[in-house]
TIFIGU-775645 format. One record per residue (C-alpha): y, x, z; residue number from 1. Coordinates in nm, 3 decimals, always signed. Layout:
# residues N
R    north     east       up    k
R        Y        X        Z  NUM
...
***
This chain:
# residues 593
R    north     east       up    k
R   +1.818   -0.953   +3.029    1
R   +1.567   -0.667   +3.017    2
R   +1.623   -0.383   +2.776    3
R   +1.425   -0.069   +2.710    4
R   +1.611   +0.262   +2.731    5
R   +1.743   +0.407   +2.408    6
R   +1.535   +0.724   +2.434    7
R   +1.166   +0.728   +2.342    8
R   +0.976   +0.606   +2.646    9
R   +0.628   +0.543   +2.511   10
R   +0.324   +0.757   +2.436   11
R   +0.308   +0.960   +2.115   12
R   +0.150   +0.783   +1.816   13
R   -0.147   +1.014   +1.772   14
R   -0.390   +0.924   +1.492   15
R   -0.760   +0.849   +1.531   16
R   -1.029   +1.055   +1.357   17
R   -1.220   +0.759   +1.212   18
R   -1.103   +0.453   +1.022   19
R   -1.124   +0.113   +1.190   20
R   -1.445   -0.088   +1.167   21
R   -1.433   -0.336   +0.878   22
R   -1.588   -0.680   +0.904   23
R   -1.562   -1.007   +0.714   24
R   -1.504   -1.363   +0.826   25
R   -1.448   -1.683   +0.628   26
R   -1.361   -1.501   +0.306   27
R   -1.128   -1.253   +0.475   28
R   -1.149   -0.886   +0.567   29
R   -1.062   -0.771   +0.915   30
R   -1.031   -0.423   +1.061   31
R   -1.132   -0.392   +1.425   32
R   -1.021   -0.085   +1.620   33
R   -1.220   -0.057   +1.943   34
R   -1.083   +0.099   +2.256   35
R   -1.136   +0.475   +2.270   36
R   -1.070   +0.483   +2.646   37
R   -1.169   +0.267   +2.940   38
R   -1.113   -0.081   +2.800   39
R   -0.898   -0.334   +2.984   40
R   -0.915   -0.712   +2.945   41
R   -0.645   -0.710   +2.677   42
R   -0.669   -0.679   +2.300   43
R   -0.397   -0.693   +2.033   44
R   -0.387   -0.915   +1.727   45
R   -0.162   -0.792   +1.446   46
R   +0.005   -1.067   +1.240   47
R   +0.156   -0.933   +0.922   48
R   +0.461   -1.013   +0.712   49
R   +0.419   -1.098   +0.344   50
R   +0.492   -0.929   +0.013   51
R   +0.664   -0.593   -0.023   52
R   +0.737   -0.592   +0.349   53
R   +0.364   -0.611   +0.423   54
R   +0.303   -0.320   +0.185   55
R   +0.546   -0.109   +0.387   56
R   +0.421   -0.226   +0.730   57
R   +0.050   -0.187   +0.655   58
R   +0.023   +0.181   +0.749   59
R   +0.237   +0.121   +1.060   60
R   -0.018   -0.130   +1.188   61
R   -0.291   +0.134   +1.150   62
R   -0.083   +0.393   +1.337   63
R   -0.016   +0.146   +1.619   64
R   -0.383   +0.046   +1.632   65
R   -0.485   +0.410   +1.671   66
R   -0.234   +0.463   +1.953   67
R   -0.341   +0.143   +2.131   68
R   -0.706   +0.246   +2.105   69
R   -0.626   +0.577   +2.275   70
R   -0.457   +0.386   +2.559   71
R   -0.759   +0.159   +2.615   72
R   -0.656   -0.143   +2.405   73
R   -0.868   -0.273   +2.116   74
R   -0.701   -0.445   +1.821   75
R   -0.762   -0.638   +1.502   76
R   -0.563   -0.661   +1.179   77
R   -0.649   -0.881   +0.884   78
R   -0.536   -1.021   +0.549   79
R   -0.432   -1.383   +0.508   80
R   -0.638   -1.593   +0.267   81
R   -0.547   -1.508   -0.092   82
R   -0.376   -1.180   +0.003   83
R   -0.488   -0.818   +0.021   84
R   -0.868   -0.789   +0.013   85
R   -0.928   -1.153   +0.109   86
R   -1.086   -1.394   -0.135   87
R   -0.853   -1.619   -0.329   88
R   -0.807   -1.965   -0.184   89
R   -1.105   -2.192   -0.245   90
R   -1.075   -2.550   -0.358   91
R   -1.072   -2.782   -0.059   92
R   -0.920   -2.525   +0.177   93
R   -0.626   -2.622   +0.396   94
R   -0.310   -2.643   +0.190   95
R   +0.033   -2.507   +0.268   96
R   +0.126   -2.304   +0.571   97
R   -0.168   -2.447   +0.766   98
R   -0.395   -2.214   +0.566   99
R   -0.240   -1.895   +0.704  100
R   -0.188   -2.045   +1.049  101
R   -0.559   -2.127   +1.069  102
R   -0.634   -1.769   +0.961  103
R   -0.440   -1.641   +1.264  104
R   -0.622   -1.871   +1.505  105
R   -0.960   -1.772   +1.363  106
R   -0.872   -1.402   +1.373  107
R   -0.785   -1.436   +1.743  108
R   -1.131   -1.578   +1.807  109
R   -1.289   -1.289   +1.616  110
R   -1.088   -1.039   +1.822  111
R   -1.213   -1.187   +2.148  112
R   -1.572   -1.178   +2.022  113
R   -1.553   -0.819   +1.902  114
R   -1.361   -0.677   +2.198  115
R   -1.503   -0.875   +2.488  116
R   -1.146   -0.948   +2.599  117
R   -1.032   -1.292   +2.709  118
R   -0.659   -1.210   +2.704  119
R   -0.473   -1.104   +2.392  120
R   -0.125   -0.995   +2.291  121
R   +0.024   -1.059   +1.948  122
R   +0.220   -0.799   +1.751  123
R   +0.400   -0.945   +1.450  124
R   +0.672   -0.874   +1.197  125
R   +0.883   -1.080   +0.958  126
R   +0.711   -1.394   +0.836  127
R   +0.418   -1.306   +1.064  128
R   +0.642   -1.366   +1.365  129
R   +0.727   -1.715   +1.244  130
R   +0.360   -1.796   +1.189  131
R   +0.247   -1.649   +1.522  132
R   +0.510   -1.838   +1.719  133
R   +0.404   -2.165   +1.551  134
R   +0.039   -2.123   +1.656  135
R   +0.092   -1.949   +1.990  136
R   -0.022   -2.243   +2.201  137
R   -0.342   -2.264   +1.995  138
R   -0.438   -1.904   +2.074  139
R   -0.491   -1.948   +2.453  140
R   -0.449   -1.672   +2.712  141
R   -0.171   -1.487   +2.533  142
R   -0.014   -1.227   +2.763  143
R   +0.279   -1.158   +2.533  144
R   +0.414   -1.156   +2.180  145
R   +0.608   -0.886   +1.997  146
R   +0.838   -1.008   +1.721  147
R   +0.974   -0.733   +1.494  148
R   +1.256   -0.846   +1.263  149
R   +1.136   -1.206   +1.304  150
R   +1.188   -1.479   +1.046  151
R   +1.344   -1.775   +1.228  152
R   +1.472   -1.980   +0.933  153
R   +1.232   -2.041   +0.647  154
R   +1.508   -2.147   +0.411  155
R   +1.715   -1.834   +0.479  156
R   +1.405   -1.616   +0.445  157
R   +1.318   -1.749   +0.100  158
R   +1.678   -1.707   -0.011  159
R   +1.680   -1.345   +0.103  160
R   +1.340   -1.291   -0.059  161
R   +1.477   -1.411   -0.391  162
R   +1.768   -1.165   -0.374  163
R   +1.537   -0.885   -0.264  164
R   +1.303   -0.962   -0.555  165
R   +1.588   -0.934   -0.805  166
R   +1.690   -0.599   -0.660  167
R   +1.333   -0.470   -0.691  168
R   +1.305   -0.589   -1.053  169
R   +1.640   -0.432   -1.139  170
R   +1.545   -0.107   -0.970  171
R   +1.220   -0.091   -1.164  172
R   +1.395   -0.173   -1.491  173
R   +1.174   -0.475   -1.561  174
R   +1.301   -0.670   -1.864  175
R   +1.434   -1.016   -1.786  176
R   +1.162   -1.182   -1.994  177
R   +0.891   -1.024   -1.776  178
R   +1.039   -1.122   -1.440  179
R   +0.876   -1.400   -1.238  180
R   +1.126   -1.684   -1.210  181
R   +0.905   -1.992   -1.173  182
R   +0.767   -1.905   -0.828  183
R   +0.860   -1.729   -0.506  184
R   +0.758   -1.368   -0.570  185
R   +0.836   -1.004   -0.510  186
R   +0.693   -0.681   -0.655  187
R   +0.442   -0.874   -0.865  188
R   +0.314   -1.077   -0.567  189
R   +0.333   -1.455   -0.592  190
R   +0.358   -1.683   -0.290  191
R   +0.155   -2.005   -0.329  192
R   +0.393   -2.293   -0.400  193
R   +0.256   -2.514   -0.122  194
R   +0.311   -2.236   +0.134  195
R   +0.664   -2.167   +0.009  196
R   +0.744   -2.539   +0.028  197
R   +0.630   -2.552   +0.393  198
R   +0.816   -2.234   +0.488  199
R   +1.139   -2.382   +0.352  200
R   +1.118   -2.656   +0.616  201
R   +1.057   -2.431   +0.919  202
R   +1.310   -2.327   +1.183  203
R   +1.183   -2.147   +1.494  204
R   +1.357   -2.215   +1.825  205
R   +1.127   -2.044   +2.076  206
R   +0.781   -2.072   +2.233  207
R   +0.623   -2.069   +2.576  208
R   +0.489   -1.722   +2.660  209
R   +0.503   -1.498   +2.965  210
R   +0.636   -1.182   +2.801  211
R   +0.809   -1.102   +2.472  212
R   +0.923   -0.791   +2.287  213
R   +1.192   -0.851   +2.024  214
R   +1.302   -0.577   +1.782  215
R   +1.623   -0.725   +1.646  216
R   +1.854   -0.640   +1.360  217
R   +2.215   -0.638   +1.485  218
R   +2.340   -0.810   +1.168  219
R   +2.092   -1.100   +1.196  220
R   +2.207   -1.354   +1.453  221
R   +1.873   -1.534   +1.433  222
R   +1.691   -1.238   +1.590  223
R   +1.905   -1.246   +1.903  224
R   +1.897   -1.625   +1.916  225
R   +1.517   -1.611   +1.919  226
R   +1.520   -1.364   +2.208  227
R   +1.753   -1.597   +2.402  228
R   +1.536   -1.900   +2.323  229
R   +1.222   -1.723   +2.443  230
R   +1.403   -1.631   +2.762  231
R   +1.509   -1.992   +2.816  232
R   +1.145   -2.093   +2.772  233
R   +1.050   -1.866   +3.062  234
R   +0.957   -1.536   +2.896  235
R   +1.045   -1.192   +3.030  236
R   +1.209   -1.061   +2.714  237
R   +1.257   -0.696   +2.621  238
R   +1.510   -0.643   +2.341  239
R   +1.563   -0.331   +2.134  240
R   +1.755   -0.265   +1.816  241
R   +1.527   -0.226   +1.517  242
R   +1.668   +0.115   +1.426  243
R   +1.570   +0.224   +1.074  244
R   +1.453   -0.120   +0.963  245
R   +1.604   -0.103   +0.614  246
R   +1.466   +0.246   +0.548  247
R   +1.126   +0.124   +0.664  248
R   +1.075   -0.183   +0.447  249
R   +1.265   -0.102   +0.127  250
R   +1.003   +0.098   -0.063  251
R   +0.653   +0.211   +0.044  252
R   +0.696   +0.538   -0.149  253
R   +0.986   +0.657   +0.067  254
R   +0.934   +0.432   +0.369  255
R   +1.035   +0.596   +0.698  256
R   +0.810   +0.475   +0.976  257
R   +1.001   +0.369   +1.292  258
R   +0.805   +0.585   +1.532  259
R   +1.042   +0.525   +1.824  260
R   +0.986   +0.149   +1.786  261
R   +0.612   +0.208   +1.779  262
R   +0.615   +0.423   +2.090  263
R   +0.810   +0.162   +2.285  264
R   +0.585   -0.113   +2.157  265
R   +0.268   +0.066   +2.270  266
R   +0.431   +0.121   +2.610  267
R   +0.517   -0.249   +2.634  268
R   +0.160   -0.353   +2.545  269
R   +0.023   -0.111   +2.804  270
R   +0.234   -0.288   +3.065  271
R   +0.058   -0.616   +2.985  272
R   -0.290   -0.483   +3.057  273
R   -0.501   -0.661   +3.313  274
R   -0.658   -0.426   +3.570  275
R   -0.987   -0.602   +3.503  276
R   -1.210   -0.424   +3.246  277
R   -1.319   -0.593   +2.926  278
R   -1.645   -0.787   +2.957  279
R   -1.896   -0.593   +2.750  280
R   -2.140   -0.882   +2.777  281
R   -1.903   -1.083   +2.557  282
R   -1.901   -0.820   +2.279  283
R   -2.079   -0.941   +1.966  284
R   -2.392   -0.750   +1.864  285
R   -2.273   -0.786   +1.504  286
R   -1.953   -0.588   +1.566  287
R   -1.891   -0.343   +1.284  288
R   -2.154   -0.490   +1.050  289
R   -1.962   -0.644   +0.758  290
R   -2.121   -0.888   +0.519  291
R   -2.033   -0.919   +0.153  292
R   -1.754   -1.137   +0.023  293
R   -1.860   -1.325   -0.289  294
R   -1.646   -1.457   -0.570  295
R   -1.736   -1.628   -0.898  296
R   -1.869   -1.307   -1.056  297
R   -1.827   -1.032   -0.797  298
R   -1.943   -0.923   -0.454  299
R   -1.737   -0.697   -0.231  300
R   -1.820   -0.495   +0.075  301
R   -1.560   -0.317   +0.291  302
R   -1.687   +0.033   +0.368  303
R   -1.601   +0.354   +0.550  304
R   -1.720   +0.692   +0.427  305
R   -1.652   +1.064   +0.453  306
R   -1.677   +1.274   +0.769  307
R   -1.673   +1.046   +1.076  308
R   -1.610   +0.748   +0.847  309
R   -1.255   +0.873   +0.799  310
R   -1.186   +0.689   +0.471  311
R   -1.170   +0.314   +0.420  312
R   -1.221   +0.122   +0.098  313
R   -1.388   -0.171   -0.074  314
R   -1.692   -0.149   -0.299  315
R   -1.685   -0.420   -0.566  316
R   -1.996   -0.493   -0.772  317
R   -2.094   -0.754   -1.030  318
R   -2.322   -1.040   -0.930  319
R   -2.530   -0.977   -1.238  320
R   -2.650   -0.664   -1.412  321
R   -2.435   -0.356   -1.363  322
R   -2.307   -0.194   -1.681  323
R   -2.108   +0.118   -1.756  324
R   -1.970   +0.383   -1.524  325
R   -1.855   +0.295   -1.174  326
R   -1.477   +0.318   -1.161  327
R   -1.286   +0.480   -0.875  328
R   -0.953   +0.296   -0.850  329
R   -0.696   +0.523   -0.693  330
R   -0.392   +0.398   -0.506  331
R   -0.037   +0.498   -0.584  332
R   +0.175   +0.697   -0.339  333
R   +0.152   +0.519   -0.002  334
R   +0.055   +0.176   -0.139  335
R   -0.258   +0.038   +0.025  336
R   -0.568   +0.023   -0.194  337
R   -0.511   -0.346   -0.275  338
R   -0.242   -0.209   -0.507  339
R   +0.113   -0.282   -0.614  340
R   +0.127   -0.656   -0.682  341
R   -0.238   -0.668   -0.565  342
R   -0.328   -0.496   -0.893  343
R   -0.616   -0.295   -0.744  344
R   -0.793   -0.609   -0.624  345
R   -0.734   -0.789   -0.953  346
R   -0.865   -0.494   -1.155  347
R   -1.177   -0.450   -0.943  348
R   -1.277   -0.815   -0.963  349
R   -1.213   -0.844   -1.334  350
R   -1.412   -0.527   -1.396  351
R   -1.699   -0.683   -1.202  352
R   -1.677   -0.981   -1.435  353
R   -1.758   -0.736   -1.717  354
R   -2.048   -0.586   -1.521  355
R   -1.854   -0.280   -1.399  356
R   -1.870   -0.167   -1.036  357
R   -1.570   -0.006   -0.867  358
R   -1.455   +0.156   -0.545  359
R   -1.093   +0.124   -0.433  360
R   -0.994   +0.317   -0.124  361
R   -0.710   +0.464   +0.080  362
R   -0.678   +0.841   +0.073  363
R   -0.625   +1.019   +0.404  364
R   -0.299   +0.922   +0.576  365
R   -0.251   +0.628   +0.339  366
R   -0.294   +0.265   +0.435  367
R   -0.598   +0.220   +0.658  368
R   -0.734   +0.577   +0.640  369
R   -0.618   +0.811   +0.917  370
R   -0.493   +1.162   +0.836  371
R   -0.718   +1.464   +0.839  372
R   -0.673   +1.651   +1.169  373
R   -0.417   +1.929   +1.119  374
R   -0.369   +1.813   +0.761  375
R   -0.035   +1.795   +0.580  376
R   +0.209   +1.518   +0.668  377
R   +0.315   +1.479   +0.304  378
R   -0.011   +1.423   +0.120  379
R   +0.125   +1.327   -0.222  380
R   +0.050   +1.589   -0.487  381
R   -0.136   +1.789   -0.225  382
R   -0.473   +1.951   -0.315  383
R   -0.625   +1.805   +0.002  384
R   -0.647   +1.466   -0.171  385
R   -0.909   +1.605   -0.408  386
R   -1.139   +1.625   -0.104  387
R   -1.095   +1.249   -0.056  388
R   -1.208   +1.181   -0.413  389
R   -1.503   +1.416   -0.362  390
R   -1.599   +1.212   -0.053  391
R   -1.579   +0.893   -0.261  392
R   -1.807   +1.049   -0.523  393
R   -2.050   +1.156   -0.250  394
R   -2.058   +0.795   -0.131  395
R   -2.122   +0.664   -0.483  396
R   -2.391   +0.926   -0.540  397
R   -2.567   +0.832   -0.217  398
R   -2.540   +0.466   -0.318  399
R   -2.690   +0.548   -0.661  400
R   -2.377   +0.429   -0.839  401
R   -2.310   +0.727   -1.065  402
R   -2.196   +0.805   -1.335  403
R   -1.833   +0.750   -1.245  404
R   -1.492   +0.742   -1.407  405
R   -1.153   +0.735   -1.235  406
R   -0.819   +0.567   -1.290  407
R   -0.476   +0.585   -1.130  408
R   -0.105   +0.539   -1.181  409
R   +0.184   +0.777   -1.098  410
R   +0.073   +0.999   -0.809  411
R   -0.268   +0.832   -0.836  412
R   -0.291   +0.940   -1.200  413
R   -0.204   +1.296   -1.097  414
R   -0.486   +1.286   -0.842  415
R   -0.716   +1.136   -1.103  416
R   -0.646   +1.419   -1.347  417
R   -0.684   +1.690   -1.083  418
R   -1.011   +1.531   -0.970  419
R   -1.166   +1.503   -1.315  420
R   -1.080   +1.869   -1.368  421
R   -1.238   +1.966   -1.035  422
R   -1.553   +1.751   -1.026  423
R   -1.798   +1.721   -1.320  424
R   -1.944   +1.404   -1.167  425
R   -1.640   +1.231   -1.314  426
R   -1.707   +1.161   -1.679  427
R   -1.363   +1.032   -1.773  428
R   -1.021   +0.929   -1.647  429
R   -0.752   +0.674   -1.732  430
R   -0.421   +0.834   -1.640  431
R   -0.117   +0.603   -1.630  432
R   +0.239   +0.739   -1.602  433
R   +0.160   +1.080   -1.454  434
R   +0.468   +1.266   -1.338  435
R   +0.290   +1.595   -1.407  436
R   -0.059   +1.737   -1.465  437
R   -0.021   +2.027   -1.223  438
R   +0.234   +2.037   -0.942  439
R   +0.484   +2.318   -0.962  440
R   +0.476   +2.479   -0.613  441
R   +0.847   +2.557   -0.648  442
R   +0.924   +2.184   -0.632  443
R   +0.968   +2.003   -0.299  444
R   +0.767   +1.681   -0.317  445
R   +1.002   +1.492   -0.083  446
R   +1.306   +1.588   -0.288  447
R   +1.140   +1.485   -0.614  448
R   +1.019   +1.144   -0.497  449
R   +1.360   +1.061   -0.352  450
R   +1.550   +1.158   -0.665  451
R   +1.311   +1.174   -0.958  452
R   +1.538   +1.195   -1.264  453
R   +1.521   +0.939   -1.543  454
R   +1.518   +1.007   -1.914  455
R   +1.861   +1.110   -2.046  456
R   +1.909   +0.811   -2.276  457
R   +1.830   +0.579   -1.984  458
R   +2.136   +0.718   -1.804  459
R   +2.344   +0.647   -2.116  460
R   +2.214   +0.291   -2.131  461
R   +2.287   +0.227   -1.764  462
R   +2.634   +0.378   -1.784  463
R   +2.721   +0.126   -2.055  464
R   +2.629   -0.167   -1.831  465
R   +2.928   -0.349   -1.680  466
R   +2.735   -0.403   -1.357  467
R   +2.674   -0.029   -1.322  468
R   +3.047   +0.035   -1.371  469
R   +3.133   -0.215   -1.098  470
R   +2.881   -0.057   -0.860  471
R   +3.039   +0.280   -0.934  472
R   +3.383   +0.146   -0.839  473
R   +3.245   -0.003   -0.518  474
R   +3.096   +0.332   -0.420  475
R   +2.738   +0.204   -0.433  476
R   +2.616   +0.482   -0.663  477
R   +2.555   +0.841   -0.555  478
R   +2.770   +1.005   -0.821  479
R   +2.671   +1.360   -0.728  480
R   +2.301   +1.274   -0.726  481
R   +2.325   +1.091   -1.058  482
R   +2.514   +1.380   -1.216  483
R   +2.259   +1.627   -1.084  484
R   +1.976   +1.426   -1.235  485
R   +2.156   +1.406   -1.569  486
R   +2.187   +1.785   -1.571  487
R   +1.817   +1.810   -1.491  488
R   +1.740   +1.579   -1.783  489
R   +1.947   +1.799   -2.014  490
R   +1.774   +2.114   -1.890  491
R   +1.431   +1.958   -1.939  492
R   +1.523   +1.861   -2.294  493
R   +1.634   +2.219   -2.361  494
R   +1.318   +2.350   -2.200  495
R   +1.102   +2.142   -2.431  496
R   +1.243   +2.326   -2.731  497
R   +1.231   +2.669   -2.567  498
R   +0.890   +2.646   -2.401  499
R   +0.683   +2.722   -2.715  500
R   +0.892   +3.035   -2.766  501
R   +0.882   +3.142   -2.401  502
R   +0.505   +3.106   -2.386  503
R   +0.468   +3.381   -2.645  504
R   +0.597   +3.636   -2.399  505
R   +0.357   +3.791   -2.152  506
R   +0.383   +3.643   -1.806  507
R   +0.570   +3.329   -1.917  508
R   +0.441   +2.977   -1.902  509
R   +0.154   +3.039   -1.655  510
R   +0.163   +2.673   -1.546  511
R   +0.168   +2.566   -1.910  512
R   -0.127   +2.793   -1.990  513
R   -0.325   +2.651   -1.699  514
R   -0.267   +2.291   -1.809  515
R   -0.360   +2.363   -2.170  516
R   -0.670   +2.544   -2.047  517
R   -0.771   +2.245   -1.836  518
R   -0.738   +2.009   -2.129  519
R   -0.960   +2.244   -2.330  520
R   -1.216   +2.258   -2.049  521
R   -1.228   +1.878   -2.034  522
R   -1.288   +1.866   -2.408  523
R   -1.569   +2.121   -2.376  524
R   -1.720   +1.903   -2.102  525
R   -1.682   +1.588   -2.314  526
R   -1.479   +1.421   -2.041  527
R   -1.280   +1.137   -2.196  528
R   -0.910   +1.115   -2.109  529
R   -0.693   +0.810   -2.175  530
R   -0.321   +0.867   -2.122  531
R   -0.097   +0.562   -2.078  532
R   +0.282   +0.586   -2.055  533
R   +0.542   +0.319   -2.012  534
R   +0.810   +0.346   -2.276  535
R   +1.080   +0.586   -2.149  536
R   +0.878   +0.690   -1.842  537
R   +0.995   +1.020   -1.695  538
R   +0.641   +1.155   -1.727  539
R   +0.689   +1.169   -2.104  540
R   +0.937   +1.450   -2.050  541
R   +0.675   +1.660   -1.872  542
R   +0.417   +1.571   -2.137  543
R   +0.654   +1.698   -2.406  544
R   +0.704   +2.025   -2.220  545
R   +0.337   +2.107   -2.272  546
R   +0.231   +1.914   -2.582  547
R   +0.551   +1.856   -2.778  548
R   +0.761   +1.545   -2.837  549
R   +0.547   +1.233   -2.815  550
R   +0.246   +1.444   -2.713  551
R   +0.179   +1.548   -3.071  552
R   -0.008   +1.859   -2.951  553
R   -0.278   +1.637   -2.799  554
R   -0.419   +1.583   -3.148  555
R   -0.620   +1.902   -3.107  556
R   -0.825   +1.735   -2.832  557
R   -1.053   +1.464   -2.977  558
R   -1.149   +1.348   -2.626  559
R   -0.788   +1.249   -2.548  560
R   -0.614   +0.930   -2.655  561
R   -0.262   +0.822   -2.567  562
R   -0.090   +0.484   -2.560  563
R   +0.280   +0.399   -2.512  564
R   +0.351   +0.058   -2.351  565
R   +0.680   -0.108   -2.454  566
R   +0.887   -0.300   -2.197  567
R   +0.680   -0.168   -1.906  568
R   +0.811   -0.027   -1.580  569
R   +0.664   +0.274   -1.402  570
R   +0.454   +0.048   -1.176  571
R   +0.311   -0.153   -1.469  572
R   +0.438   -0.472   -1.307  573
R   +0.455   -0.699   -1.618  574
R   +0.135   -0.886   -1.701  575
R   +0.111   -0.732   -2.050  576
R   +0.125   -0.380   -1.903  577
R   -0.146   -0.460   -1.648  578
R   -0.366   -0.605   -1.920  579
R   -0.333   -0.293   -2.133  580
R   -0.420   -0.075   -1.836  581
R   -0.722   -0.291   -1.752  582
R   -0.852   -0.279   -2.110  583
R   -0.829   +0.099   -2.109  584
R   -1.030   +0.118   -1.785  585
R   -1.291   -0.126   -1.920  586
R   -1.327   +0.079   -2.237  587
R   -1.362   +0.400   -2.036  588
R   -1.637   +0.257   -1.815  589
R   -1.826   +0.128   -2.119  590
R   -1.784   +0.460   -2.301  591
R   -1.936   +0.654   -2.012  592
R   -2.228   +0.420   -1.954  593
***
């Protein structure tokens, strides 16, 4: 048995300056990262997990691709049909698991064409490992496969996914009536029934390959059994414990990237390299020239923009006449631009159906956009993100797609508000569940996002639940943290009543005065603002601090309208909440035609 040492033994995961090169193939979007050093005859194909796990892993793939590029290895990552930025499945396409398996085989062919490499290695996680192992013999010339937290039993995977989905719904506070129960799903993402049915029948017992890297979870016997099966089939297997797995895949907002795993993985791939250089004569002349994807009433083009093409996104336009303002669709926290529950993709394509163009993109150090050199590690609520929006507006201006409006949720809504204040090219904004309008520099962003307090009455409601009481007895609730947040809620409530009085004194309420002044400036500029809050969202507390209970002080601004959505979570997961958000964005684009 071969094992890597416990200490970090691989190269540092240094980011690239430019985003990967987007291209399209058979209704799918791929991102090709060429070698930035002397290229060897080896390229890496990333095969992704599905659902919430994919949302958490997505940025990790980009970080690994950047590191591999620096070491002389090109790579390709892509979305399965019907996921991410890919087109939805067309009638007549392969049904069941064969659809995604064929995607993998085709992507491998694209990688060879783009890189000029004959030999490839596969890096996979979760469900992606199961799929990659099933098609390995169809890929030809595979030097090795990396399986991170591999799915080996389809039936067990779907059972775990169901439990995980319930935990996510409960954590978000989604009402029972709005939860998806008729289909395999998680975080608003639905798995096609035919694919789920095929997965249920699969059990992986190994595959023939020369080298394998298995990041296993000690509490999952199937991970170790896979490593042993690969060894029996003749592979030289390297095993490591997948340290930090749970913290990595639980929530993209607070996901902790397993850098030590990444460093070891890059080192392992480097050991597979053939001394022969890549054959540049085999590199396609069309590399890096994407063509449009076309749907029933939209056309989409993956693009890079900004200095050195540092930002990646997708421009979606109607097939017919363009109407209204182009909408910039901002992501939330560290979610990729496709959006929570693929909401960004759905919104863009439905807007196109109404004649409205849009641009959805990843801000720097989010998803597929690398960080700005020497920029902050924590980019949420950081002023640097306003530069990313300015770059998006520059791109739209160059493309003759102004005027523009902007929309976002949570941290994306904060960025949307700060951007419409900063840039007069934005004629309006739809702001959904903003935590604040201006970040208080005294607050630590990491502390807030890990323990953002709920509304006070929500604590009372949860304390009355029998399940909460049982969790308390089992020690599953951080009592100190919960108590601290309840005190914060009480203090905020007190502050709401005292703030109008405090602001009368010189030197008090400078943050409040700035926010009120910005709302006045937006009114003077005739910039339309649509505020959307989920019922009981914590952002309502901050709204009340500046504009009174229920935002009654907003009545002095005729350019501002506010809507409260009942039975909606912070992420706007239920269909009714998404529809309300979409209608507000449609109305904004039409208003600013």
